[in-house]
C-alpha positions in Angstrom: 10.4 -73.0 11.3 13.3 -75.2 10.2 14.4 -72.6 7.6 14.7 -70.0 10.5 16.8 -72.4 12.5 19.0 -73.1 9.5 19.5 -69.4 9.0 20.5 -68.9 12.6 22.9 -71.9 12.5 24.5 -70.6 9.2 24.9 -67.1 10.7 26.6 -68.5 13.8 29.0 -70.5 11.7 30.0 -67.5 9.6 30.4 -65.4 12.8 32.8 -68.0 14.2 35.3 -67.1 11.4 35.4 -63.4 12.0 38.5 -61.2 11.3 41.3 -61.2 13.9 44.8 -60.0 14.4 47.8 -60.6 16.6 51.1 -58.7 17.5 54.5 -59.4 19.0 56.2 -56.2 20.2 59.8 -55.8 18.9 60.4 -52.2 20.0 58.8 -49.2 21.7 55.3 -48.2 20.8 54.6 -44.5 20.0 51.6 -42.3 20.0 48.9 -43.6 17.7 48.7 -42.1 14.1 45.9 -42.0 11.5 45.8 -45.3 9.6 45.7 -43.3 6.3 49.3 -42.1 7.1 50.6 -45.7 7.3 52.6 -46.6 4.2 53.1 -50.3 3.0 56.6 -51.3 2.0 58.2 -54.3 0.3 61.4 -53.9 2.3 62.2 -51.5 5.2 63.6 -48.1 4.3 67.1 -47.4 5.7 66.9 -45.9 9.2 63.5 -47.3 10.0 62.8 -48.7 13.4 60.8 -51.9 14.1 57.9 -51.7 16.5 56.0 -55.0 16.2 55.4 -58.1 14.1 51.7 -58.2 13.1 49.4 -60.8 11.6 45.8 -60.2 10.6 43.0 -62.3 9.1 40.1 -61.1 7.0 36.5 -62.2 7.6 35.2 -65.4 6.1 34.5 -65.2 2.4 35.3 -66.8 -0.9 38.9 -65.8 -1.5 38.3 -62.4 -3.1 40.7 -59.5 -3.6 38.5 -57.5 -1.2 39.5 -60.0 1.5 43.2 -59.4 0.8 42.7 -55.7 0.9 40.8 -56.0 4.2 43.6 -58.1 5.8 46.2 -55.5 4.7 44.0 -52.6 5.9 43.7 -54.4 9.3 47.6 -54.5 9.4 47.7 -50.8 8.7 45.1 -50.1 11.5 47.1 -52.2 14.0 50.3 -50.5 13.0 48.8 -47.0 13.3 47.5 -47.9 16.8 51.1 -48.6 17.8 52.3 -45.3 16.3 53.9 -46.9 13.3 53.8 -44.9 10.0 54.8 -47.9 7.9 54.3 -51.7 7.5 56.7 -54.0 5.8 54.5 -56.6 4.1 55.9 -60.0 4.7 53.2 -62.0 2.9 49.6 -62.6 2.1 48.0 -66.1 2.0 44.8 -68.0 2.4 43.5 -70.4 4.9 40.4 -72.4 4.0 37.9 -74.5 5.9 34.7 -76.0 4.8 31.7 -74.8 6.7 29.2 -77.5 7.2 25.6 -77.1 8.2 23.0 -79.7 8.9 19.4 -79.5 10.2 17.7 -82.7 11.2 14.1 -83.6 11.4 11.9 -86.3 12.9 8.4 -87.7 12.8 5.4 -87.5 15.0 2.5 -89.8 14.2 1.6 -89.6 10.6 3.7 -86.4 10.2 7.3 -86.4 9.2 9.9 -83.8 8.3 12.9 -83.5 6.1 16.4 -82.2 6.6 18.9 -79.8 5.1 22.6 -80.3 4.8 25.2 -78.3 2.9 28.9 -77.6 2.8 30.3 -74.2 1.8 34.0 -73.9 1.1 35.1 -70.6 2.5 38.5 -69.0 3.1 40.1 -66.3 5.1 42.9 -64.2 3.8 45.9 -63.7 6.1 48.5 -60.9 6.0 51.8 -60.7 8.0 54.0 -57.7 8.3 56.3 -55.7 10.6 55.1 -52.3 11.9 57.9 -49.7 11.5 58.6 -46.1 12.2 60.2 -44.2 9.4 61.7 -40.9 10.7 60.6 -37.7 9.0 62.9 -36.6 6.2 64.0 -40.2 5.4 64.5 -40.6 1.6 62.5 -43.6 0.5 63.1 -45.3 -2.9 59.6 -45.4 -4.6 60.3 -49.0 -5.6 60.0 -50.0 -1.9 56.5 -48.8 -1.7 53.5 -51.1 -2.3 50.7 -49.2 -4.2 47.6 -48.6 -2.2 44.7 -50.6 -3.7 42.0 -48.4 -2.1 40.3 -45.9 -4.4 41.1 -42.2 -3.9 38.3 -39.9 -3.1 
């Protein structure tokens, strides 16, 4: 029974660190676009228009590249929802927090029980960027574009 309680407590702790995002509007939103159409840039192309400043966090994990990709993908989805066809990546970082878990026990008559305690160091990856709209026909220097890490199908 105590293993089942420990599992529920552990799952609740992990769920408390779920992915999130935030935005600050800098300009006018547009009609939403497909996130696959959102390009990631190192610096904004000439003639682009700022729409919003975005921040996103990946889910709780152990600091993997997959978490970084997930945080950037979340930026792209948020930008697409605002009608942006680009995101200027301002930075990617980590925030960590140890997740602790403890299960107690007691005794009843001649019967006694043990306990379980563990600490799991976990991190979330954070990404920050500015959602932009790049007008059609704008000539973009390929050096400004961040390569897409997702595999092509």
